[in-house]
C-alpha positions as CSV (number, residue, x, y, z in Angstrom):
1,X,122.2,121.8,49.1
2,X,119.7,119.2,47.6
3,X,118.9,120.0,44.1
4,X,115.4,118.4,43.2
5,X,113.0,118.8,39.6
6,X,109.9,120.9,40.2
7,X,106.9,118.4,40.3
8,X,105.3,117.5,37.0
9,X,101.7,119.2,36.6
10,X,99.4,116.9,34.7
11,X,96.2,118.2,33.9
12,X,93.5,115.5,32.2
13,X,91.1,116.4,29.7
14,X,88.3,114.5,28.2
15,X,87.3,114.4,24.5
16,X,84.3,116.6,23.2
17,X,82.7,113.8,20.9
18,X,80.1,111.9,22.3
19,X,80.8,108.1,23.0
20,X,80.2,105.9,20.5
21,X,76.7,103.9,20.5
22,X,76.8,100.5,21.2
23,X,76.8,98.3,17.7
24,X,73.1,96.8,16.9
25,X,73.8,93.3,16.1
26,X,73.1,92.3,12.0
27,X,69.7,90.4,12.2
28,X,70.0,87.0,10.8
29,X,67.0,85.8,8.0
30,X,65.2,82.8,9.2
31,X,62.7,81.2,6.1
32,X,60.2,79.4,8.1
33,X,57.9,78.4,4.9
34,X,59.7,74.4,5.3
35,X,58.4,74.3,8.9
36,X,55.0,76.5,9.2
37,X,51.9,77.4,6.8
38,X,51.7,80.6,4.8
39,X,48.5,81.2,6.1
40,X,50.0,81.5,9.9
41,X,50.1,84.9,12.1
42,X,51.9,83.4,14.8
43,X,54.3,80.1,15.6
44,X,55.5,79.0,18.8
45,X,59.1,78.2,19.1
46,X,61.9,76.7,21.4
47,X,65.1,78.7,20.8
48,X,68.3,77.3,22.2
49,X,71.4,79.5,22.5
50,X,75.0,79.3,22.8
51,X,76.6,80.3,25.0
52,X,73.5,79.6,27.9
53,X,74.3,82.9,28.9
54,X,73.1,85.0,25.5
55,X,70.1,86.1,24.6
56,X,68.0,87.0,21.1
57,X,65.0,89.5,19.8
58,X,63.1,86.9,17.3
59,X,60.5,89.3,14.8
60,X,59.3,89.4,11.3
61,X,59.2,91.9,9.0
62,X,56.8,95.3,10.5
63,X,56.7,94.2,13.9
64,X,61.0,95.1,14.6
65,X,59.6,97.4,17.6
66,X,57.5,94.2,19.1
67,X,60.0,91.5,18.8
68,X,60.1,88.7,21.8
69,X,63.0,88.2,23.7
70,X,64.2,84.8,24.4
71,X,66.8,84.0,27.0
72,X,69.7,81.2,27.1
73,X,70.0,78.4,27.9
74,X,66.7,77.7,26.4
75,X,63.5,79.5,26.0
76,X,59.8,79.1,24.7
77,X,57.7,81.7,23.2
78,X,55.6,82.8,20.6
79,X,56.5,85.4,17.8
80,X,54.4,87.2,15.1
81,X,54.6,86.2,11.6
82,X,53.8,88.6,8.8
83,X,55.1,86.6,5.8
84,X,57.4,83.4,5.4
85,X,60.8,85.0,7.4
86,X,61.9,86.2,10.9
87,X,64.8,87.9,11.9
88,X,67.2,86.8,14.5
89,X,69.4,89.7,16.5
90,X,71.7,87.7,19.1
91,X,72.9,89.2,21.9
92,X,75.8,87.7,23.6
93,X,75.0,84.4,21.7
94,X,77.2,83.4,18.9
95,X,74.9,80.8,18.0
96,X,71.0,79.4,18.0
97,X,68.8,76.7,16.8
98,X,65.2,77.2,16.6
99,X,62.7,74.3,17.3
100,X,58.9,74.9,16.1
101,X,56.7,74.0,18.6
102,X,53.1,75.4,16.9
103,X,51.1,78.1,15.1
104,X,48.2,80.2,14.8
105,X,46.2,80.3,11.9
106,X,43.5,83.3,11.1
107,X,40.3,82.0,12.4
């Protein structure tokens, strides 16, 4: 007579807690006063990202929902201004470099 233990029954239960939301990157504050006049309302910039697969959202205070997306390794676009500072949020990038190419002033 062959004696084997009974088969094991395992029941997997998922946690009742909702999954953690993705962590939003901390914005980096950049002072543009050295390069752009205080009266400028927009600036055209070239953003270089490391690693080249990263992305960056650049926005001015008050324009958080209207940021400009820069996809690496290098991209050029215009960013609205509302003062002497802009903020950069990095997604998948570890560092960035900004070159200011032009700016617009009110008429």
